[in-house]
C-alpha positions in Angstrom: -7.2 0.7 -7.8 -5.9 -2.9 -8.0 -2.5 -4.1 -7.1 -0.8 -7.5 -8.3 2.3 -8.1 -6.1 4.3 -11.0 -7.0 7.7 -11.5 -5.0 9.6 -14.3 -5.7 12.8 -15.4 -3.4 15.6 -17.5 -4.4 14.7 -20.9 -2.8 17.0 -22.8 -4.8 20.0 -21.4 -3.4 18.8 -21.3 0.1 18.2 -24.8 0.2 21.4 -25.6 -1.3 23.2 -23.6 1.2 21.1 -25.1 4.0 21.8 -28.7 2.7 25.8 -28.1 2.5 25.4 -26.5 6.2 23.5 -29.7 7.5 26.0 -32.0 5.9 28.9 -30.3 7.4 27.5 -30.1 10.8 26.3 -33.8 10.7 30.2 -34.4 9.4 31.9 -32.4 12.4 29.6 -33.9 15.0 30.5 -37.7 13.9 34.2 -36.5 14.1 33.5 -35.1 17.4 31.9 -37.8 19.1 34.4 -40.0 17.7 37.3 -38.0 19.2 35.4 -38.1 22.8 34.9 -41.6 22.7 38.7 -42.1 21.9 40.2 -39.2 24.1 42.8 -39.7 26.8 41.9 -37.6 29.9 45.4 -36.8 30.8 46.9 -35.5 27.3 47.1 -32.1 26.2 46.6 -31.7 22.6 49.1 -29.7 20.7 46.8 -29.3 17.3 43.3 -28.2 17.6 41.1 -28.3 14.4 37.9 -26.1 14.6 34.9 -26.5 11.9 32.1 -24.3 12.5 28.7 -23.0 10.7 26.8 -19.4 11.1 24.2 -17.6 10.1 25.0 -13.9 9.9 22.9 -10.9 9.5 24.4 -8.5 7.1 23.9 -4.7 7.4 25.3 -2.0 5.1 23.6 -2.3 1.9 23.9 0.1 -1.2 21.6 2.9 -2.8 18.8 1.6 -4.6 18.6 2.4 -8.3 15.9 4.9 -8.7 15.8 6.8 -12.3 13.6 9.8 -12.7 10.6 8.0 -13.7 10.4 6.3 -10.4 9.2 9.4 -8.7 6.2 9.5 -11.3 5.4 5.9 -10.3 5.2 6.9 -6.5 3.4 10.0 -7.4 0.1 7.9 -8.6 0.2 6.2 -5.6 2.1 2.6 -6.6 4.5 1.1 -4.3 8.1 2.7 -4.8 10.5 0.7 -7.0 12.9 0.8 -4.2 11.2 -1.6 -2.1 11.8 -4.8 -4.1 15.5 -3.8 -4.1 16.0 -4.4 -0.3 19.1 -6.8 -0.1 18.9 -10.0 1.3 19.5 -9.7 4.9 21.1 -13.3 6.0 24.1 -15.2 4.8 24.9 -18.9 5.5 28.5 -19.4 6.0 31.2 -21.5 7.5 34.6 -21.4 9.5 37.5 -23.6 9.9 40.8 -22.9 11.9 43.8 -24.9 12.7 45.8 -23.7 16.2 49.2 -25.2 17.3 50.2 -25.1 20.7 53.9 -26.0 21.1 54.5 -28.7 23.9 55.7 -27.1 27.1 54.9 -23.4 26.2 51.9 -20.9 26.7 52.4 -19.8 22.8 49.9 -20.7 20.1 50.0 -20.3 16.2 46.8 -20.3 14.2 45.3 -19.6 11.0 41.5 -19.3 10.6 39.0 -18.8 7.9 35.3 -17.2 8.0 33.5 -17.2 4.8 29.6 -16.6 4.0 27.6 -16.1 0.8 24.1 -14.9 0.1 22.0 -14.8 -3.1 18.6 -13.5 -3.8 16.2 -12.4 -6.4 12.7 -10.6 -6.4 10.3 -9.4 -8.9 7.4 -7.2 -8.0 4.5 -6.0 -10.4 2.1 -3.3 -9.5 -0.7 -1.9 -11.5 -3.8 0.4 -11.3 -6.6 -0.4 -13.9 -8.1 2.5 -15.9 -10.1 0.4 -18.4 -12.8 2.5 -20.3 -16.3 1.3 -21.4 -18.0 2.8 -24.4 -21.4 1.8 -26.4 -21.2 -0.2 -29.3 -24.5 1.5 -30.6 -26.4 -1.4 -30.2 -27.0 -1.4 -26.3 -23.8 -3.3 -25.7 -20.4 -2.0 -24.1 -16.8 -2.0 -25.6 -14.1 -2.5 -23.2 -10.8 -0.5 -23.8 -8.4 -1.8 -21.5 -5.4 0.2 -20.2 -3.3 0.1 -16.9 -0.7 2.3 -15.2 1.8 -0.1 -13.9 5.5 -0.9 -12.5 7.6 -3.7 -12.9 10.9 -4.4 -10.9 13.1 -7.3 -11.2 16.2 -7.5 -8.9 18.8 -9.8 -8.4 22.1 -9.7 -5.9 24.7 -11.8 -4.8 27.6 -11.0 -2.2 30.1 -13.0 -0.4 32.7 -12.4 2.1 36.0 -14.0 3.7 38.2 -13.0 6.4 41.5 -14.8 6.8 43.5 -14.5 10.1 47.2 -15.6 10.9 47.8 -15.1 14.7 50.7 -15.5 17.1 49.6 -15.7 20.8 50.1 -16.1 24.5 48.2 -16.8 27.5 49.1 -14.3 30.0 46.6 -14.9 32.5 46.2 -18.3 33.3 43.8 -18.7 36.3 42.8 -15.1 36.2 39.1 -15.9 36.3 39.5 -18.7 38.5 40.4 -22.3 38.4 40.3 -23.6 34.8 40.1 -20.2 33.0 42.3 -18.4 30.4 43.1 -15.2 29.3 44.8 -15.2 25.6 46.2 -12.4 23.6 47.3 -12.6 20.0 49.0 -10.6 17.3 48.8 -10.8 13.8 47.3 -10.1 10.3 44.0 -9.9 9.0 42.9 -10.1 5.4 39.3 -9.4 4.4 37.5 -9.6 0.9 34.0 -8.5 0.3 32.5 -8.5 -3.0 28.7 -8.3 -4.5 26.9 -8.0 -7.6 23.5 -6.4 -8.3 21.4 -6.5 -11.3 17.9 -4.4 -11.5 15.3 -3.9 -14.3 12.6 -1.5 -14.3 9.6 -0.9 -16.2 6.7 1.4 -15.9 3.9 3.7 -17.5 2.8 5.8 -14.5 0.7 8.3 -17.4 -1.4 5.9 -19.2 -4.6 7.8 -19.9 -7.4 8.3 -22.4 -8.1 11.6 -24.3 -11.9 12.3 -25.0 -13.1 13.3 -28.2 -15.7 13.0 -31.0 -16.7 9.8 -32.8 -19.3 9.4 -35.1 -22.2 7.5 -33.9 -20.7 7.3 -30.3 -20.9 10.9 -29.1 -18.6 14.1 -28.7 -17.2 13.0 -25.4 -15.6 9.6 -25.6 -12.4 8.1 -25.2 -10.9 8.6 -28.6 -7.3 8.4 -28.1 -5.2 6.1 -25.9 -1.9 7.7 -24.6 0.9 5.7 -23.4 4.3 6.8 -22.1 6.4 4.1 -20.9 9.7 3.7 -19.2 12.5 1.2 -19.3 15.7 1.2 -16.9 18.4 -1.2 -16.3 21.2 -1.2 -14.0 24.0 -3.4 -13.1 26.8 -2.9 -10.4 29.9 -4.7 -9.1 31.5 -3.7 -5.7 34.5 -4.9 -3.9 36.8 -4.4 -1.1 40.1 -6.2 -0.6 42.5 -5.0 2.4 44.9 -6.3 4.9 46.4 -5.3 7.7 47.8 -5.7 11.5 45.1 -7.6 13.9 45.0 -7.6 18.0 42.6 -9.9 19.5 41.9 -10.8 23.2 40.2 -14.4 24.0 39.3 -15.5 27.7 37.4 -18.4 29.0 36.0 -19.0 32.5 34.9 -22.5 34.1 31.1 -22.0 35.1 30.3 -26.1 35.9 32.1 -29.1 35.9 34.2 -31.1 38.5 37.2 -32.2 36.0 39.8 -29.9 35.0 39.5 -31.0 31.5 35.6 -31.6 31.4 33.9 -28.5 32.0 31.3 -25.9 31.0 32.6 -22.6 30.1 31.6 -19.1 29.6 33.9 -17.6 26.4 34.0 -14.2 25.1 36.7 -12.2 23.4 37.4 -9.2 21.5 39.6 -8.2 18.2 40.6 -4.9 16.4 42.1 -4.6 13.1 43.3 -1.7 10.7 43.0 -2.9 7.2 44.7 -1.2 4.1 43.0 -1.8 0.7 41.3 -0.9 -2.4 37.6 -0.1 -2.8 36.3 -0.7 -6.3 32.7 0.0 -7.8 31.7 -0.6 -11.5 28.1 0.9 -12.1 26.7 0.4 -15.7 22.9 2.2 -16.1 20.7 2.7 -19.2 17.2 4.1 -19.7 14.9 4.6 -22.1 11.0 5.7 -23.0 8.6 5.6 -25.8 5.4 7.5 -26.4 2.2 6.2 -28.1 -0.9 7.8 -29.2 -3.5 6.3 -30.8 -7.3 5.1 -31.4 -8.0 2.6 -28.6 -8.4 0.0 -31.3 -5.5 1.2 -34.0 -2.4 2.4 -32.4 -0.2 5.3 -34.3 2.1 7.9 -34.0 4.6 6.2 -31.8 7.8 7.9 -30.9 10.7 6.0 -29.3 13.5 7.7 -27.6 17.0 6.4 -27.8 18.3 4.8 -24.6 20.4 7.0 -22.5 23.6 4.9 -21.2 25.9 5.8 -18.4 28.8 4.0 -16.6 31.1 4.9 -13.9 34.2 2.8 -13.0 35.5 3.9 -9.4 38.5 2.8 -7.5 40.3 4.4 -4.3 42.8 3.4 -1.8 40.9 3.1 1.8 41.8 2.4 5.4 38.9 0.6 7.1 39.0 0.0 10.7 37.5 -3.2 12.0 36.5 -4.1 15.5 34.4 -7.5 16.7 33.8 -9.8 19.6 31.9 -12.8 20.6 30.5 -14.4 23.6 29.3 -17.8 24.3 29.1 -21.1 25.9 31.4 -24.2 25.5 31.8 -27.6 27.0 35.2 -29.0 26.8 36.2 -32.6 26.8 39.6 -33.9 27.1 40.5 -33.8 23.5 37.3 -31.8 22.0 34.9 -28.8 22.4 31.6 -28.1 21.5 30.9 -24.3 21.2 27.7 -21.9 20.6 27.9 -18.3 20.8 26.7 -14.8 19.2 29.6 -13.1 17.0 29.8 -9.5 15.4 32.5 -8.0 13.1 32.0 -4.5 12.0 34.3 -2.9 8.8 33.6 0.7 9.0 33.3 2.6 5.4 34.4 -0.6 3.6 32.2 -0.6 0.4 31.4 1.7 -2.3 27.9 1.6 -2.1 26.7 4.6 -4.3 25.2 4.6 -7.9 25.9 7.9 -9.7 28.5 9.2 -7.3 30.7 7.5 -4.4 28.9 6.6 -1.4 30.8 4.8 1.4 29.0 1.8 3.5 29.8 0.1 6.4 29.8 -4.0 6.4 28.4 -5.2 9.7 28.0 -9.0 10.3 26.3 -10.4 13.3 24.8 -13.5 14.4 24.9 -17.0 16.2 27.6 -19.7 15.6 28.4 -23.1 16.5 31.8 -24.9 16.1 33.3 -28.2 16.9 37.0 -28.5 18.1 39.0 -31.6 17.8 42.4 -31.8 19.6 45.3 -34.1 18.1 48.6 -35.1 19.5 49.6 -34.3 22.8 
């Protein structure tokens, strides 16, 4: 058995995301450096603008498209057509927020956006050579090429956006020591997830020769080549859109630094929300096959079976619980802050990941992030 595997990732999209992210980081670092240089140590900014980037690991997924003939492919020892349908595992995203702290109060008003997107494509071809060789009657050999094979092409893109509007108050100033804070917020969270997949399968797991009598060649030589090929295509579009109340707690404790407004802090926080929304899935599938039997040199007796289409559009009102948290380090200047950390956000039963029937799947995002905050006013 011989195998040929060709897997192609969408490097163009990755490079584009990487270039945009690098450019954004360069810009915000420049702005932060300028703000730090011009900061006045005694000022207390009333407006904070925060920009950042993150690399999120995405879990949850969806069912793979596996028509009936996929079992025949596996049965002859070729890799499963499900393998190339693995979803991209990471997305590159960005975040932005604006926080307003009215002068003379411990209250805050904020709006924040978190966005991420991923694109990927794969192609895998596997073949098992079953070529035969027969005598040409003069001492030479005639090659009769044939192969059992499977071929999979898969494309997928996905995006998510989370928008928060919150009102908060510092209720534990100094709770964790000098220069610490404990901030509770109540607000509204809006979340939107969408994905689109397209997969094409082809294969002939039953290609073989039937022996028979050929004048001048013998009574048990390959007389017929039999092919039974399949085709399958599936397209899916899935989405969730929801909104609901949200509660969060952010805290910070100083771990180094001698000045009240210039210090290294340990930051952490938790958030929870209940989202009420709509979950949708549009699935379109089509399978077909053909059967061909003929002399190895001249094909005939070809039978083509009409493609069998299937479509299913599903929509349902759902309630999606959401919990999350983060932890990291930040270095605070009078009018700026640099932060590095790790964030996780879990949305339970948010997406319909099924093929023929509904199958709810979580959407789990977790990964490192980096932000730069600039303080204005004060």
